[in-house]
ChimeraX commands (.cxc) that place a marker at each C-alpha (Angstrom):
marker #1 position 23.57,0.02,18.46 radius 0.5
marker #1 position 22.41,3.49,19.42 radius 0.5
marker #1 position 19.57,5.37,17.73 radius 0.5
marker #1 position 21.83,7.59,15.62 radius 0.5
marker #1 position 23.76,4.62,14.28 radius 0.5
marker #1 position 20.51,2.82,13.45 radius 0.5
marker #1 position 19.15,5.94,11.72 radius 0.5
marker #1 position 22.27,6.02,9.57 radius 0.5
marker #1 position 22.04,2.30,8.87 radius 0.5
marker #1 position 18.40,2.42,7.79 radius 0.5
marker #1 position 19.17,5.43,5.60 radius 0.5
marker #1 position 22.05,3.53,3.95 radius 0.5
marker #1 position 19.65,0.62,3.40 radius 0.5
marker #1 position 17.16,2.93,1.69 radius 0.5
marker #1 position 19.95,4.32,-0.50 radius 0.5
marker #1 position 21.02,0.77,-1.42 radius 0.5
marker #1 position 17.45,-0.01,-2.45 radius 0.5
marker #1 position 17.29,3.18,-4.51 radius 0.5
marker #1 position 20.49,2.21,-6.34 radius 0.5
marker #1 position 19.21,-1.32,-6.94 radius 0.5
marker #1 position 15.95,-0.01,-8.35 radius 0.5
marker #1 position 17.82,2.41,-10.62 radius 0.5
marker #1 position 19.66,-0.57,-12.11 radius 0.5
marker #1 position 16.56,-2.65,-12.81 radius 0.5
marker #1 position 15.71,-3.35,-16.44 radius 0.5
marker #1 position 12.85,-1.41,-17.97 radius 0.5
marker #1 position 9.89,-3.78,-18.01 radius 0.5
marker #1 position 6.42,-3.69,-16.56 radius 0.5
marker #1 position 7.27,-6.25,-13.90 radius 0.5
marker #1 position 10.50,-4.55,-12.85 radius 0.5
marker #1 position 8.78,-1.17,-12.68 radius 0.5
marker #1 position 5.93,-2.42,-10.49 radius 0.5
marker #1 position 8.08,-4.45,-8.10 radius 0.5
marker #1 position 10.83,-1.83,-8.13 radius 0.5
marker #1 position 8.35,0.83,-7.02 radius 0.5
marker #1 position 7.17,-1.40,-4.20 radius 0.5
marker #1 position 10.77,-2.04,-3.17 radius 0.5
marker #1 position 11.48,1.69,-3.13 radius 0.5
marker #1 position 8.37,2.45,-1.12 radius 0.5
marker #1 position 8.95,-0.16,1.57 radius 0.5
marker #1 position 12.74,0.25,1.91 radius 0.5
marker #1 position 12.53,4.02,2.23 radius 0.5
marker #1 position 9.66,3.57,4.67 radius 0.5
marker #1 position 11.96,1.53,6.92 radius 0.5
marker #1 position 14.25,4.55,7.30 radius 0.5
marker #1 position 11.45,7.10,7.61 radius 0.5
marker #1 position 9.50,5.14,10.19 radius 0.5
marker #1 position 12.59,4.36,12.25 radius 0.5
marker #1 position 13.25,8.11,12.46 radius 0.5
marker #1 position 9.63,8.60,13.52 radius 0.5
marker #1 position 10.03,5.93,16.20 radius 0.5
marker #1 position 12.99,7.83,17.61 radius 0.5
marker #1 position 10.67,10.82,18.09 radius 0.5
marker #1 position 8.01,8.80,19.92 radius 0.5
marker #1 position 6.50,10.46,22.97 radius 0.5
marker #1 position 5.91,7.24,24.88 radius 0.5
marker #1 position 7.04,3.63,25.01 radius 0.5
marker #1 position 3.70,2.57,23.54 radius 0.5
marker #1 position 4.13,4.93,20.58 radius 0.5
marker #1 position 7.75,3.80,20.15 radius 0.5
marker #1 position 6.75,0.13,20.02 radius 0.5
marker #1 position 3.91,0.91,17.63 radius 0.5
marker #1 position 6.18,2.78,15.22 radius 0.5
marker #1 position 8.81,0.04,15.43 radius 0.5
marker #1 position 6.03,-2.40,14.50 radius 0.5
marker #1 position 5.57,-0.44,11.28 radius 0.5
marker #1 position 9.33,-0.62,10.67 radius 0.5
marker #1 position 9.18,-4.38,11.19 radius 0.5
marker #1 position 6.33,-4.75,8.69 radius 0.5
marker #1 position 8.04,-2.59,6.06 radius 0.5
marker #1 position 11.37,-4.37,6.49 radius 0.5
marker #1 position 9.68,-7.75,6.05 radius 0.5
marker #1 position 7.76,-6.47,3.02 radius 0.5
marker #1 position 11.02,-5.21,1.50 radius 0.5
marker #1 position 12.45,-8.71,1.82 radius 0.5
marker #1 position 9.47,-10.06,-0.14 radius 0.5
marker #1 position 10.10,-7.63,-3.03 radius 0.5
marker #1 position 13.78,-8.57,-3.07 radius 0.5
marker #1 position 12.83,-12.26,-3.18 radius 0.5
marker #1 position 10.41,-11.67,-6.05 radius 0.5
marker #1 position 12.98,-9.68,-8.00 radius 0.5
marker #1 position 15.64,-12.37,-7.59 radius 0.5
marker #1 position 13.32,-15.36,-8.02 radius 0.5
marker #1 position 12.07,-13.97,-11.33 radius 0.5
marker #1 position 15.60,-13.21,-12.50 radius 0.5
marker #1 position 14.91,-9.48,-12.77 radius 0.5
marker #1 position 17.60,-8.78,-10.18 radius 0.5
marker #1 position 20.89,-10.70,-10.21 radius 0.5
marker #1 position 21.05,-13.03,-7.22 radius 0.5
marker #1 position 24.27,-11.48,-5.88 radius 0.5
marker #1 position 22.76,-7.98,-5.67 radius 0.5
marker #1 position 19.59,-9.34,-4.15 radius 0.5
marker #1 position 21.52,-11.36,-1.60 radius 0.5
marker #1 position 23.46,-8.28,-0.41 radius 0.5
marker #1 position 20.33,-6.19,0.01 radius 0.5
marker #1 position 18.43,-9.04,1.66 radius 0.5
marker #1 position 21.24,-9.70,4.13 radius 0.5
marker #1 position 21.17,-6.11,5.35 radius 0.5
marker #1 position 17.37,-6.15,5.46 radius 0.5
marker #1 position 17.36,-9.31,7.56 radius 0.5
marker #1 position 19.87,-7.80,9.99 radius 0.5
marker #1 position 17.82,-4.62,10.34 radius 0.5
marker #1 position 14.68,-6.72,10.86 radius 0.5
marker #1 position 16.38,-8.73,13.64 radius 0.5
marker #1 position 17.53,-5.55,15.38 radius 0.5
marker #1 position 14.05,-4.04,15.20 radius 0.5
marker #1 position 12.37,-7.18,16.52 radius 0.5
marker #1 position 14.85,-7.34,19.40 radius 0.5
marker #1 position 14.18,-3.67,20.16 radius 0.5
marker #1 position 10.43,-4.28,20.24 radius 0.5
marker #1 position 10.91,-7.18,22.66 radius 0.5
marker #1 position 13.22,-5.12,24.87 radius 0.5
marker #1 position 10.92,-2.09,24.96 radius 0.5
marker link #1:1,2 radius 0.2
marker link #1:2,3 radius 0.2
marker link #1:3,4 radius 0.2
marker link #1:4,5 radius 0.2
marker link #1:5,6 radius 0.2
marker link #1:6,7 radius 0.2
marker link #1:7,8 radius 0.2
marker link #1:8,9 radius 0.2
marker link #1:9,10 radius 0.2
marker link #1:10,11 radius 0.2
marker link #1:11,12 radius 0.2
marker link #1:12,13 radius 0.2
marker link #1:13,14 radius 0.2
marker link #1:14,15 radius 0.2
marker link #1:15,16 radius 0.2
marker link #1:16,17 radius 0.2
marker link #1:17,18 radius 0.2
marker link #1:18,19 radius 0.2
marker link #1:19,20 radius 0.2
marker link #1:20,21 radius 0.2
marker link #1:21,22 radius 0.2
marker link #1:22,23 radius 0.2
marker link #1:23,24 radius 0.2
marker link #1:24,25 radius 0.2
marker link #1:25,26 radius 0.2
marker link #1:26,27 radius 0.2
marker link #1:27,28 radius 0.2
marker link #1:28,29 radius 0.2
marker link #1:29,30 radius 0.2
marker link #1:30,31 radius 0.2
marker link #1:31,32 radius 0.2
marker link #1:32,33 radius 0.2
marker link #1:33,34 radius 0.2
marker link #1:34,35 radius 0.2
marker link #1:35,36 radius 0.2
marker link #1:36,37 radius 0.2
marker link #1:37,38 radius 0.2
marker link #1:38,39 radius 0.2
marker link #1:39,40 radius 0.2
marker link #1:40,41 radius 0.2
marker link #1:41,42 radius 0.2
marker link #1:42,43 radius 0.2
marker link #1:43,44 radius 0.2
marker link #1:44,45 radius 0.2
marker link #1:45,46 radius 0.2
marker link #1:46,47 radius 0.2
marker link #1:47,48 radius 0.2
marker link #1:48,49 radius 0.2
marker link #1:49,50 radius 0.2
marker link #1:50,51 radius 0.2
marker link #1:51,52 radius 0.2
marker link #1:52,53 radius 0.2
marker link #1:53,54 radius 0.2
marker link #1:54,55 radius 0.2
marker link #1:55,56 radius 0.2
marker link #1:56,57 radius 0.2
marker link #1:57,58 radius 0.2
marker link #1:58,59 radius 0.2
marker link #1:59,60 radius 0.2
marker link #1:60,61 radius 0.2
marker link #1:61,62 radius 0.2
marker link #1:62,63 radius 0.2
marker link #1:63,64 radius 0.2
marker link #1:64,65 radius 0.2
marker link #1:65,66 radius 0.2
marker link #1:66,67 radius 0.2
marker link #1:67,68 radius 0.2
marker link #1:68,69 radius 0.2
marker link #1:69,70 radius 0.2
marker link #1:70,71 radius 0.2
marker link #1:71,72 radius 0.2
marker link #1:72,73 radius 0.2
marker link #1:73,74 radius 0.2
marker link #1:74,75 radius 0.2
marker link #1:75,76 radius 0.2
marker link #1:76,77 radius 0.2
marker link #1:77,78 radius 0.2
marker link #1:78,79 radius 0.2
marker link #1:79,80 radius 0.2
marker link #1:80,81 radius 0.2
marker link #1:81,82 radius 0.2
marker link #1:82,83 radius 0.2
marker link #1:83,84 radius 0.2
marker link #1:84,85 radius 0.2
marker link #1:85,86 radius 0.2
marker link #1:86,87 radius 0.2
marker link #1:87,88 radius 0.2
marker link #1:88,89 radius 0.2
marker link #1:89,90 radius 0.2
marker link #1:90,91 radius 0.2
marker link #1:91,92 radius 0.2
marker link #1:92,93 radius 0.2
marker link #1:93,94 radius 0.2
marker link #1:94,95 radius 0.2
marker link #1:95,96 radius 0.2
marker link #1:96,97 radius 0.2
marker link #1:97,98 radius 0.2
marker link #1:98,99 radius 0.2
marker link #1:99,100 radius 0.2
marker link #1:100,101 radius 0.2
marker link #1:101,102 radius 0.2
marker link #1:102,103 radius 0.2
marker link #1:103,104 radius 0.2
marker link #1:104,105 radius 0.2
marker link #1:105,106 radius 0.2
marker link #1:106,107 radius 0.2
marker link #1:107,108 radius 0.2
marker link #1:108,109 radius 0.2
marker link #1:109,110 radius 0.2
marker link #1:110,111 radius 0.2
marker link #1:111,112 radius 0.2
marker link #1:112,113 radius 0.2
view
């Protein structure tokens, strides 16, 4: 997958997370976890774009490390939302599947670089 395709994919992932958070019920728990989900999922896309602008391999790997951390954190928020029943399991599963795929691609890219 080339950089432009991955930029588009991480952006779609962020948009999916935004839509999921918009559909969360209004409760203290959903608001707190939903905000965290939004922050980390959008950070995946933003930091991947930053990695593509890296000036060196070291900087590229470092920025991809941030993407890896944010992608993994996003998976935690999805798990918490589904495990508490705030988010229907089917919606959570779809978002988590894409997050896991993005995480695998990023980890492979770090190892290759």
